[in-house]
C-alpha positions as a LaTeX table, in Angstrom:
\begin{tabular}{lrrr}
\hline
Residue & $x$ (\AA) & $y$ (\AA) & $z$ (\AA) \\
\hline
Met1 & 37.08 & 8.02 & $-70.11$ \\
Arg2 & 40.38 & 5.57 & $-69.93$ \\
Thr3 & 43.47 & 6.02 & $-71.49$ \\
Glu4 & 44.86 & 3.66 & $-73.69$ \\
Gly5 & 47.54 & 3.04 & $-70.88$ \\
Gln6 & 45.06 & 2.76 & $-68.34$ \\
Ile7 & 43.19 & 0.16 & $-70.24$ \\
Gln8 & 46.35 & $-1.93$ & $-70.95$ \\
Ser9 & 47.78 & $-1.61$ & $-67.40$ \\
Lys10 & 44.57 & $-3.14$ & $-66.03$ \\
Lys11 & 44.71 & $-5.89$ & $-68.62$ \\
His12 & 48.05 & $-6.77$ & $-67.19$ \\
Glu13 & 47.83 & $-6.53$ & $-63.73$ \\
Asp14 & 44.37 & $-8.80$ & $-64.06$ \\
Arg15 & 46.75 & $-11.55$ & $-66.19$ \\
Leu16 & 49.33 & $-11.21$ & $-63.69$ \\
Ala17 & 47.30 & $-11.88$ & $-60.60$ \\
Lys18 & 45.58 & $-14.71$ & $-62.17$ \\
Ala19 & 48.83 & $-16.11$ & $-63.15$ \\
Ile20 & 49.92 & $-15.58$ & $-59.07$ \\
Asp21 & 46.92 & $-16.95$ & $-57.80$ \\
Gly22 & 46.42 & $-13.22$ & $-56.70$ \\
Ser23 & 43.99 & $-10.45$ & $-56.75$ \\
Arg24 & 44.54 & $-6.62$ & $-58.18$ \\
Asn25 & 44.15 & $-4.10$ & $-55.86$ \\
Ala26 & 41.51 & $-1.23$ & $-56.03$ \\
Ala27 & 43.06 & 1.83 & $-57.36$ \\
Ser28 & 46.37 & 0.55 & $-57.92$ \\
Gly29 & 46.89 & 0.29 & $-54.19$ \\
Ala30 & 46.12 & 3.91 & $-53.14$ \\
Phe31 & 44.43 & 2.77 & $-50.02$ \\
Trp32 & 46.66 & 2.53 & $-47.18$ \\
Ser33 & 45.40 & $-1.26$ & $-46.11$ \\
Arg34 & 46.32 & $-2.67$ & $-49.41$ \\
Lys35 & 49.41 & $-1.32$ & $-50.94$ \\
Gly36 & 50.66 & $-2.24$ & $-54.64$ \\
Asp37 & 48.95 & $-2.87$ & $-57.71$ \\
Val38 & 48.62 & $-6.86$ & $-57.14$ \\
Arg39 & 49.10 & $-9.21$ & $-54.23$ \\
Ser40 & 49.34 & $-12.72$ & $-53.46$ \\
Lys41 & 50.05 & $-14.80$ & $-50.21$ \\
Asp42 & 53.60 & $-14.22$ & $-50.70$ \\
Leu43 & 54.06 & $-11.52$ & $-53.07$ \\
Leu44 & 53.45 & $-7.58$ & $-53.67$ \\
Val45 & 53.86 & $-6.58$ & $-57.09$ \\
Glu46 & 53.99 & $-2.74$ & $-58.41$ \\
His47 & 53.04 & $-3.15$ & $-62.23$ \\
Lys48 & 54.21 & $-0.50$ & $-64.89$ \\
Trp49 & 52.94 & $-0.64$ & $-68.77$ \\
Thr50 & 54.27 & 1.49 & $-71.30$ \\
Gly51 & 53.56 & 1.71 & $-75.26$ \\
Lys52 & 57.19 & 2.70 & $-75.68$ \\
Lys53 & 60.49 & 0.74 & $-76.11$ \\
Gln54 & 62.11 & 1.75 & $-73.10$ \\
Val55 & 60.99 & 2.16 & $-69.49$ \\
Thr56 & 62.55 & 4.19 & $-66.92$ \\
Val57 & 62.75 & 2.45 & $-63.34$ \\
Gln58 & 62.87 & 4.91 & $-60.38$ \\
Ala59 & 64.47 & 4.36 & $-57.46$ \\
Ala60 & 61.51 & 5.84 & $-55.47$ \\
Val61 & 59.57 & 3.35 & $-57.13$ \\
Leu62 & 61.29 & 0.23 & $-56.30$ \\
Glu63 & 62.42 & 1.70 & $-52.46$ \\
Lys64 & 58.38 & 2.51 & $-52.14$ \\
Ile65 & 57.32 & $-1.66$ & $-53.14$ \\
Val66 & 60.18 & $-2.91$ & $-51.00$ \\
Lys67 & 59.06 & $-1.08$ & $-47.95$ \\
Glu68 & 55.43 & $-1.83$ & $-48.59$ \\
Ala69 & 56.13 & $-5.62$ & $-49.29$ \\
Ile70 & 58.42 & $-5.68$ & $-45.96$ \\
Leu71 & 55.56 & $-4.19$ & $-43.85$ \\
Asp72 & 52.95 & $-6.66$ & $-45.60$ \\
Ser73 & 55.54 & $-9.85$ & $-45.24$ \\
Arg74 & 55.50 & $-10.31$ & $-48.90$ \\
Met75 & 58.17 & $-10.26$ & $-51.61$ \\
Pro76 & 58.43 & $-7.00$ & $-53.52$ \\
Val77 & 58.30 & $-7.13$ & $-57.18$ \\
Leu78 & 58.24 & $-4.74$ & $-59.83$ \\
Gly79 & 56.58 & $-6.16$ & $-63.10$ \\
Phe80 & 56.60 & $-4.53$ & $-66.38$ \\
His81 & 55.14 & $-4.87$ & $-70.06$ \\
Leu82 & 57.94 & $-3.65$ & $-72.52$ \\
Asn83 & 57.84 & $-3.94$ & $-76.37$ \\
Gly84 & 55.37 & $-6.85$ & $-76.30$ \\
Glu85 & 57.08 & $-9.04$ & $-73.16$ \\
Asn86 & 56.42 & $-9.19$ & $-69.80$ \\
Tyr87 & 59.27 & $-8.87$ & $-67.22$ \\
Val88 & 59.81 & $-8.81$ & $-63.12$ \\
Met89 & 62.38 & $-7.27$ & $-61.30$ \\
Leu90 & 63.41 & $-8.38$ & $-57.90$ \\
Thr91 & 65.74 & $-7.51$ & $-55.57$ \\
Glu92 & 68.95 & $-9.42$ & $-55.59$ \\
Asp93 & 68.64 & $-11.14$ & $-52.25$ \\
Asp94 & 65.05 & $-12.63$ & $-53.16$ \\
Phe95 & 66.60 & $-13.77$ & $-56.67$ \\
Leu96 & 69.37 & $-15.50$ & $-54.82$ \\
Glu97 & 66.73 & $-17.12$ & $-52.29$ \\
Leu98 & 64.78 & $-18.29$ & $-54.87$ \\
Arg99 & 67.53 & $-19.99$ & $-56.86$ \\
Gln100 & 68.79 & $-21.40$ & $-53.88$ \\
Glu101 & 65.34 & $-22.91$ & $-53.07$ \\
Leu102 & 64.88 & $-23.96$ & $-56.79$ \\
Gln103 & 68.31 & $-25.86$ & $-56.67$ \\
Glu104 & 67.66 & $-27.43$ & $-53.24$ \\
His105 & 64.35 & $-28.72$ & $-54.84$ \\
Glu106 & 65.92 & $-30.12$ & $-57.91$ \\
Cys107 & 68.58 & $-31.89$ & $-55.67$ \\
Glu108 & 65.47 & $-33.54$ & $-53.46$ \\
Thr109 & 63.60 & $-34.58$ & $-56.68$ \\
Pro110 & 64.59 & $-38.27$ & $-57.46$ \\
Thr111 & 65.58 & $-39.16$ & $-60.95$ \\
Thr112 & 64.27 & $-41.72$ & $-62.80$ \\
\hline
\end{tabular}
């Protein structure tokens, strides 16, 4: 029998996988060949769900997803559901790279 946390976690992993055109990994990435909870062609996501009003981010979790994503040539993402909202956490380098790409794209888009 699954706990409420397991049910909610699967629900949010499925939602996120669909949103990024990816897939949920069996056993939450416990197999050596498919790490992370959710993966797409460019992202590797570790997802956390809690019914509480706070979440603790452990260095070991961040280090694990960064290492696994680098080995898999994907961008590491920590996703979490907190107090009814969904959030993602990126490394600062990845955030700045995405921001730069967005700014460059905006400059290339002709205005009418």
